Structure formats: structure tokens, C-alpha cells
C-alpha positions in Angstrom: -10.9 -11.8 -44.8 -9.5 -14.2 -46.5 -6.6 -14.0 -48.8 -7.2 -13.8 -52.8 -4.5 -15.5 -55.4 -3.7 -11.8 -57.0 -2.3 -10.7 -53.3 -0.5 -14.2 -53.2 1.5 -13.7 -56.5 2.5 -10.3 -55.7 3.6 -11.4 -51.9 6.0 -13.9 -53.7 6.9 -11.4 -56.9 8.4 -8.7 -53.6 9.5 -11.6 -51.9 12.0 -12.4 -55.3 12.6 -8.3 -55.9 13.8 -8.6 -52.2 16.1 -11.4 -52.9 14.7 -13.5 -50.4 13.5 -16.1 -52.9 16.3 -17.3 -54.2 16.7 -19.4 -58.1 15.5 -23.0 -57.7 13.3 -22.5 -54.5 10.9 -25.0 -53.9 7.0 -23.4 -53.6 5.1 -26.0 -52.0 1.4 -25.8 -52.0 0.5 -27.1 -49.2 3.3 -24.7 -47.1 1.8 -22.0 -49.1 -1.7 -22.8 -48.0 -0.7 -23.4 -44.6 1.6 -19.8 -44.6 -1.3 -17.8 -46.2 -4.4 -19.8 -44.2 -6.4 -20.6 -47.7 -6.5 -23.5 -49.8 -4.6 -24.8 -52.1 -7.0 -24.4 -54.9 -6.3 -20.4 -53.9 -1.8 -21.2 -53.9 -2.3 -22.9 -57.1 -4.1 -20.4 -58.9 -1.6 -17.4 -57.7 1.1 -20.3 -58.8 -0.3 -20.5 -61.9 -0.1 -16.7 -62.7 2.8 -16.7 -61.7 4.1 -19.3 -64.3 2.1 -17.5 -67.0 4.0 -14.2 -66.3 7.3 -16.2 -66.1 8.5 -16.1 -62.6 7.9 -19.5 -61.9 7.7 -23.2 -63.5 6.2 -26.4 -62.3 7.2 -29.9 -62.2 4.3 -32.6 -63.1 6.4 -34.8 -60.6 8.4 -32.0 -58.8 6.7 -29.3 -57.8 6.5 -25.1 -58.5 9.6 -23.9 -58.5 11.4 -20.0 -58.6 12.3 -20.2 -62.2 16.7 -20.1 -62.8 17.3 -18.0 -65.8 19.0 -19.3 -68.5 21.9 -17.4 -70.3 20.3 -16.9 -72.9 17.0 -15.6 -71.2 19.2 -13.3 -69.2 20.2 -11.6 -72.6 16.6 -11.8 -73.3 15.2 -10.4 -70.6 17.6 -7.4 -70.5 16.0 -6.5 -73.9 13.1 -6.1 -73.2 13.7 -4.1 -70.4 15.2 -1.8 -72.3 13.2 -1.9 -74.9 10.5 -0.4 -72.6 12.1 1.6 -70.5 13.7 3.8 -73.1 10.7 3.5 -74.8 9.1 4.9 -72.1 10.8 7.5 -71.6 10.7 8.8 -75.3 7.0 9.0 -75.4 7.5 11.3 -72.1 9.4 13.5 -74.0 6.7 14.3 -76.9 4.0 14.7 -74.2 6.4 17.7 -72.5 7.8 17.8 -69.0 6.6 15.0 -66.4 3.7 16.5 -63.9 4.5 17.4 -60.9 3.0 14.7 -59.1 5.1 12.6 -60.5 7.8 13.8 -59.9 7.3 14.3 -56.2 6.3 10.3 -55.7 9.8 9.5 -57.4 11.7 12.0 -55.8 9.9 10.2 -52.7 10.9 7.1 -53.7 14.5 8.2 -54.4 14.6 9.2 -50.4 13.5 5.7 -49.4 16.4 4.3 -51.8 18.2 6.6 -49.9 17.7 5.7 -46.4 17.5 2.4 -47.0 21.4 1.9 -47.9 21.6 3.4 -44.6 19.6 0.0 -43.1 21.1 -3.4 -42.8 17.5 -4.3 -44.5 19.2 -5.8 -47.7 15.8 -7.4 -48.7 14.3 -3.5 -47.9 16.7 -2.3 -50.5 16.6 -4.7 -53.0 13.1 -4.4 -53.7 13.2 -0.8 -53.8 16.3 -0.4 -56.4 14.0 -2.7 -58.5 11.0 -1.3 -57.4 12.1 2.5 -58.8 11.6 1.4 -62.3 8.2 0.3 -61.6 7.6 3.8 -60.1 8.8 5.6 -63.5 6.3 3.8 -65.6 3.7 4.5 -63.5 4.7 8.2 -62.9 5.1 8.6 -67.0 1.4 7.3 -66.8 1.9 3.6 -68.4 0.5 0.8 -65.3 -0.4 -1.6 -68.1 4.1 -1.5 -68.7 5.0 -1.0 -65.5 3.0 -4.2 -64.8 5.3 -6.1 -67.2 8.2 -4.4 -65.8 7.3 -5.7 -62.7 7.4 -9.4 -64.1 10.8 -8.5 -65.8 12.3 -6.6 -63.0 11.9 -9.4 -60.8 13.2 -11.4 -63.7 16.7 -9.4 -63.9 16.5 -9.9 -59.3 16.7 -13.6 -59.8 19.3 -13.7 -62.8 21.8 -11.1 -60.7 21.3 -13.8 -57.9 22.0 -16.4 -60.1 24.7 -15.1 -62.2 25.9 -13.1 -58.7 26.0 -9.8 -59.7 28.5 -7.0 -58.2 26.8 -3.9 -59.4 26.9 -1.4 -56.5 24.3 -0.2 -54.9 25.0 3.0 -53.9 24.9 3.7 -57.8 22.8 1.9 -58.8 20.7 4.4 -56.0 22.5 7.6 -57.5 21.8 6.5 -61.1 18.1 6.8 -60.3 19.3 10.0 -58.9 20.9 11.0 -61.8 17.9 9.9 -64.1 14.7 12.1 -62.5 16.9 14.5 -62.2 17.4 15.0 -66.3 13.2 14.6 -66.0 13.2 17.1 -63.8 14.4 19.0 -66.3 13.3 18.5 -69.2 16.0 16.8 -70.5 14.2 13.3 -71.9 17.0 12.6 -74.5 19.8 12.5 -71.2 17.0 10.7 -69.2 17.3 7.7 -72.2 20.7 8.1 -72.2 21.2 7.8 -68.6 18.6 4.7 -68.5 20.0 2.7 -71.2 24.0 3.4 -69.6 22.1 2.2 -66.1 21.0 -1.0 -67.2 23.5 -1.8 -69.6 26.2 -1.5 -66.2 24.3 -3.8 -64.3 23.7 -6.5 -67.2 27.7 -5.9 -67.8 28.1 -6.8 -63.8 26.7 -10.1 -64.2 29.5 -12.7 -64.0 28.7 -15.2 -67.3 30.8 -17.8 -67.7 30.4 -20.2 -70.4 28.2 -23.1 -70.1 30.1 -26.4 -67.8 30.5 -29.5 -69.2 27.8 -31.4 -66.7 30.1 -34.7 -67.2 33.0 -32.9 -66.1 33.8 -34.7 -62.7 33.0 -38.2 -63.7 35.1 -37.4 -67.4 38.0 -36.4 -65.6 37.4 -39.5 -62.4 36.8 -42.6 -65.3 39.8 -41.1 -67.4 42.9 -43.4 -68.1 45.6 -43.2 -66.4 48.6 -41.9 -67.1 52.4 -43.1 -67.5 51.0 -46.7 -66.1 53.2 -49.3 -66.6 51.0 -52.2 -67.7 50.6 -54.5 -65.3 53.2 -57.8 -65.2 52.5 -61.4 -64.7 53.6 -61.8 -60.9 56.5 -64.2 -60.7 55.5 -67.9 -60.4 57.1 -68.8 -56.1 59.5 -71.5 -56.3 58.4 -74.8 -55.9 55.2 -74.1 -57.0 54.0 -74.9 -60.8 50.9 -72.8 -62.7 48.7 -75.0 -63.9 48.8 -76.0 -67.4 46.3 -72.9 -69.2 45.7 -71.0 -67.1 46.9 -67.0 -67.4 49.1 -64.7 -66.1 45.9 -62.7 -65.7 44.1 -65.3 -63.8 45.7 -64.3 -60.0 43.1 -61.9 -59.0 45.1 -59.7 -57.3 46.1 -58.9 -60.8 42.4 -58.9 -62.1 41.2 -55.9 -59.5 44.4 -54.1 -60.4 43.9 -53.8 -63.8 40.4 -52.8 -63.2 41.3 -50.0 -60.8 
């Protein structure tokens, strides 16, 4: 059965959430078409969808690439997640306790997270930790926001990779456990506070640095040398007279020295 554009885009998002595709990774149409055994038209449709969702970007001459979020985009992505996830929990609180089937689904996800922490598959662990937030949205009854959260979670995964997040995976899983426990006892206010703290902790772990000067290396290399005496004219050897009108800098070695 031929693969669809939506299936290709889903695979790419999963790879991003599993930290298997780094920010700036090139996504060649021909290579993807060979990999998925489909036409480049299908691949282009999948990549176009991901570009609309803010996961990839395209350059007219260079092709398709996984996005490299800026610091402003990183801040906005976390703010968006905070608004969506806290709003979901708050809305669920007005509807009463979360359903038992949803709780069982969340607890099963937590078990998979814990199992992944004991294994060496970092990709699976990363995916499950990010997918918890998507699973939570689905369990709270909003599949539309779950799809939106999937995209924002993929973006924040790229941000964590780009800015070398120091957030501990074990702590992240424990945060999830506490959130689900609060939901189970019907304390949505506590669950909301825990989620706010969790997202804030992940964001604060990013090592966001001040903007660098793109010309710094060249600027340092071409800066005037310090404490360098001006080149002096070489002494005229005995028995050799300087040609009339010739300047002291006419000697080639002196000229090159002045340039360097």
C-alpha cells in the first residue's frame, strides 16, 4: 500500500520529537522519495504541510530543512504551550473529574516513560516525554489542541536540542506523574500549578546565550596590531646610493611588512 503525505509528515514529526532530526537537518526530496518508495510529488506535499505547521522551512535554491528556532521563537513556543496546556487543565476542571478510561491511558503512558528511562534508546525516551503532553490533551477531550500541541512540542524539542537543554529526563517523568496524580484526585488547580512549574523548569534549563557577532572572528583577525612600531627605512648599504626620488618604502620587504 502506497504511503500518504500525511504519514510521511507524521514520521518526520516523530523523528524530530525523538531527537533523531536535529535543527537545520536537510530533507532532500529525492532521498525521501527513495526512502518511502513514493513520488517526489507526495514528498513535496508532506514537506509543504510541515512548512505550514512551522516544522520545516524551504529555500528556493537550497531545498527543505528542519527549522532552527531563534531565541524569540523559542520564547513564543513555550508561551504558546503554557497557554494551551494550562487552559486545557482549567477547562477540564469545570467538567468535573477526569474519566477513568482517560486516567488509565495516562497511567499506561507513564509506565512506558518509566520503562524508557531504564533503556538506552534516547530517541524513544525523548519521544515519550514529549508525547505525554499530546496524550494529556487527547485524554482531556480536545483532539484539535492535541494536534496543535504535537507541533509545539516538536518545536520545543528542537529548541532544547539547539540550546542544549540541561533538563533531566527523570525529573520530567516525575513531573508528569505528579500532574496525573493531581488530576486523579480531582485537584485541577494543583495540576495546573504543577504543569506551569514543569514547563517553566524545562524552559529555564535552556542555555540561551546573548546574540553573537557574526563578524567577531574576522574582526579580531583584521584588527590593528597593538604596540607595533612603525616600520623604519632600511639603512642604505655602504657603497650603494639610493636612487634619486626613491622613497624609503620602495624596498619590497618593507612594503610587505607594512601590509601585514
